[in-house]
matplotlib code that plots the C-alpha trace (Angstrom):
import matplotlib.pyplot as plt

x = [0.0, 2.9, 3.3, -0.5, -0.6, 2.3, 0.6, -2.8, -1.2, 0.6, -2.6, -4.5, -1.9, -1.3, -5.0, -6.1, -8.6, -10.5, -9.5, -12.7, -14.7, -12.8, -13.7, -11.1, -12.4, -10.0, -10.9, -10.5, -8.3, -5.8, -5.5, -5.2, -2.3, 0.0, -2.0, 0.7, 1.6, -2.1, -2.9, 0.1, -1.0, -4.6, -3.5, -1.4, -4.4, -6.7, -4.2, -4.6, -8.3, -9.7, -12.8, -11.9, -14.2, -13.7, -15.1, -16.6, -16.8, -17.5, -15.8, -12.2, -10.5, -10.8, -9.9, -12.0, -8.8, -7.4, -10.7, -11.1, -7.7, -8.5, -9.3, -12.3, -15.5, -17.6, -18.1, -19.5, -21.5, -20.7, -23.5, -23.4, -24.9, -27.5, -28.5, -29.2, -31.0, -34.3, -33.5, -30.7, -31.2, -27.5, -26.9, -29.7, -28.0, -24.6, -26.1, -27.7, -24.4, -22.4, -24.9, -24.6, -20.8, -20.8, -23.1, -20.9, -17.8, -19.6, -19.0, -21.4, -22.8, -23.4, -25.0, -23.7, -26.0, -29.3, -31.7, -35.2, -37.3, -37.8, -34.1, -33.8, -36.6, -35.2, -31.7, -33.1, -35.1, -31.8, -30.2, -28.2, -28.9, -26.7, -26.8, -25.7, -27.1, -29.4, -32.4, -31.0, -29.2, -27.1, -23.4, -23.2, -20.6, -19.4, -21.5, -24.7, -23.8, -23.3, -26.7, -28.3, -26.7, -27.8, -31.4, -31.3, -31.5, -34.8]
y = [0.0, 2.5, 3.1, 3.5, 7.2, 7.9, 5.6, 7.3, 10.8, 9.8, 8.5, 11.6, 13.9, 11.8, 11.7, 15.1, 13.6, 15.6, 14.0, 14.9, 12.9, 9.7, 7.6, 5.1, 2.1, 0.4, -2.6, -2.2, -5.4, -3.7, -0.7, -2.8, -4.9, -1.9, 0.8, 3.4, 3.1, 2.8, 6.1, 7.7, 6.5, 7.5, 11.0, 11.3, 10.1, 12.6, 15.4, 14.7, 15.5, 12.0, 10.7, 7.7, 4.8, 1.9, -1.1, -4.2, -2.4, -4.6, -7.7, -6.8, -6.0, -2.2, -0.5, 2.5, 4.3, 3.9, 4.4, 7.9, 8.8, 7.8, 10.6, 8.8, 10.1, 6.9, 3.8, 1.0, -1.6, -5.1, -6.8, -9.9, -7.7, -6.2, -9.7, -11.0, -7.9, -8.9, -12.6, -12.2, -9.6, -9.3, -8.3, -5.7, -4.3, -4.2, -2.3, 0.2, 0.6, 1.2, 3.8, 5.5, 5.3, 6.9, 9.7, 10.3, 10.5, 12.8, 10.6, 9.1, 5.6, 3.3, -0.1, -2.7, -5.5, -3.8, -6.0, -5.2, -2.1, -3.2, -3.1, 0.3, 1.7, 0.3, 1.6, 5.0, 5.1, 4.5, 7.4, 5.5, 7.6, 5.7, 2.2, -0.1, -3.4, -5.3, -3.1, -0.4, -2.5, -5.6, -5.5, -4.7, -4.1, -0.5, 0.2, -0.9, 1.1, 4.2, 3.7, 3.0, 6.2, 8.3, 7.1, 8.4, 12.0, 11.4]
z = [0.0, 0.5, -3.3, -3.8, -3.2, -5.7, -8.2, -7.9, -8.0, -11.3, -12.9, -11.9, -13.4, -16.6, -17.4, -16.1, -13.7, -11.1, -7.8, -5.8, -8.4, -7.5, -4.4, -3.5, -1.5, 0.8, 3.0, 6.7, 6.7, 4.3, 6.6, 9.8, 8.3, 9.2, 10.8, 11.0, 7.3, 6.4, 8.1, 6.4, 2.9, 3.5, 4.6, 1.4, -0.7, 1.1, 0.4, -3.3, -2.9, -3.3, -1.4, 0.7, 1.7, 4.1, 2.3, 3.9, 7.3, 10.2, 8.8, 9.9, 13.1, 13.3, 16.5, 17.4, 18.4, 14.9, 13.1, 14.4, 13.0, 9.4, 7.0, 5.5, 3.9, 3.7, 5.8, 3.7, 5.7, 4.5, 2.5, 4.9, 7.6, 5.3, 4.0, 7.5, 8.9, 10.3, 10.4, 13.0, 15.6, 16.2, 12.5, 12.8, 15.9, 14.1, 11.2, 13.6, 15.4, 12.2, 11.0, 14.4, 14.3, 10.8, 12.1, 15.1, 12.9, 10.5, 7.5, 4.9, 5.5, 2.5, 2.7, 0.3, -1.0, -0.7, -2.6, -1.4, -0.8, 2.8, 3.4, 1.7, 3.8, 7.1, 6.3, 5.4, 8.7, 10.5, 8.7, 6.1, 3.0, 0.5, -0.8, -3.6, -4.7, -7.0, -5.9, -8.3, -10.8, -11.5, -12.7, -16.4, -19.1, -19.5, -22.7, -20.9, -17.8, -19.9, -21.5, -18.1, -16.6, -19.6, -19.0, -15.4, -16.7, -18.4]

ax = plt.figure().add_subplot(projection="3d")
ax.plot(x, y, z, "-o")
ax.set_aspect("equal")
plt.show()
């Protein structure tokens, strides 16, 4: 991960990309492998203007002491918790806690694997305003994605 910031900076410069339009997702496990280096790399990436997201949150071994030091913009709740909401009370409680944590940290909360309107409605009621999953669309090739996105404006 140490060369990641330099590599991203090079790509942004070479292609003239607007850094704030790019969100880089990093798993909490990758950061926790070497917390000190991870924080340094994330700070460097943040200084480039990127948005940073912690992917698969809740599946790794994050320490709250380190989490509050990360310059992140988004916590992404792992789909496994979303899938089991309602059927396992502990998973519903974990989702509720992660949404509360994101709110307390003043970062966006995004739920992965949202497949039903009931899940979306429940998450929205908790304060999780962002989601991704089959409820909105399935993975598709770039040409189909461009046509799908173009249709959103109509």
